[in-house]
N, C-alpha and C positions, 0 to 999 in steps of 0.2 A: 436390505432389511425391509421386510414387509411389515406394515403397521396396520392391522385391521381395526384396532381400537381407537377410540377418539373421534372428535368431530370430523365431518367431511365438508369440503369446500368445492366449489365450482368455479372455474375461471374460463374466460373466453380468449382465444388467441386468433390472431390473423393466420391465414394459411402459410404465409412466409415465416412468421415466428414459430409456428408449429413444426414446419419443416426444418428450420434451423435447430430447434431443440432436438428433434429426432435424429438429425445428422450428428449433432454433438453427443447425444446419448449413445449412438451406435459407435462413435470413435472412442468414447470413454468406458464403454462396457456397462452402461446402466441397464438393469433388467426391465425397468418399467418407469412410466412417467412419474408416479407418486414418489418413488425413490429419488428420482432426479430433482423434483420440485422441492422436496424436504431438504436435500443437500444444498440446493440453490439458496433456499431461505436461511439455513444455518450459516452458510458461507457469507451471505450478505450482512447478517446480524454480526457475525464475528468481525468482519471487516470494518463495519461502521463503529463498533465498540473500540477497536484497536486504534483506527485512525481518526475517529471523531468526524468523519466524513462519509457521505454516501459514495459507493463506487462511481466513477465517472467525474467526481470532483478531484481533478488533478490528473496525474499520469500513473498508470499501473505498468510495472515492468515485471515480466516473468523471468525468474532466474532458474537456472538448472540446479539439480540436487546438490552437485559438488560445490557450487557457489553459495548456496544456502547453508550448507554444513560448514563451509569456511567461515561465513559470517557468524554462524552460531558459536563456532570455536573462539572466534575473536572476542565476542561478547563474554563467553565463559572465562576466557583468560584475562579479561578486564582491560583488553587493548582498546576496545570501543564500548560505548554505553549501549547503544542499540543499533541494528542494521539499518533502520530507515534514516536516522539522523546521519550515520556515516555515509550512506549513499547520497543523501542530499548534499552533504559537504563535498563529496567528490565532484558532483555535478557543478555545484557553485564554484568550486575552485577551478573548474575547467572553463566555465562561462565567463566569470568576472576576470578581467585582465589583471594581472598582478600588479601593475602600475597604478590601476585604479584603486585597488585594495590598499596598497601602500600610501597613497595619497589620502584616501579616507581615514586610515589609522593615524596618519600624521596630523591631519586637520582636527580629528577628534581629540587627540592628545593635547594639542595647542589650545583647543577651546576649554578642555578641562583645567589646564594650568591657568588660563585666564580667569576662569570662574572662581578658582581658589584664590587668586590674587584679589579679585573683587570682593571677596567675603570680609 
């Protein structure tokens, strides 16, 4: 989409950044630099609004269309609240040893019981 109306801006890029941008544009079929830069800005803003973080804060995982659709269907069916929380849970379930989680739950429950007795 060409947008000839509106303010114009100028940016400076290193030769390496420019080449990386042009390579990416060629791979993704962008017609011109302005189109690419507008899309990049929109994508950055949309990501920051959704995640509350700037890209680069954390880990970005690219999923294929079938996986994204599966997650969308799970949300629509009410099986999960949202895809990001579900994926975070899957990773944490895999990283945190089950014994540690059971020990934490047990200690937390005992601490809650003790607090109630002390009240």
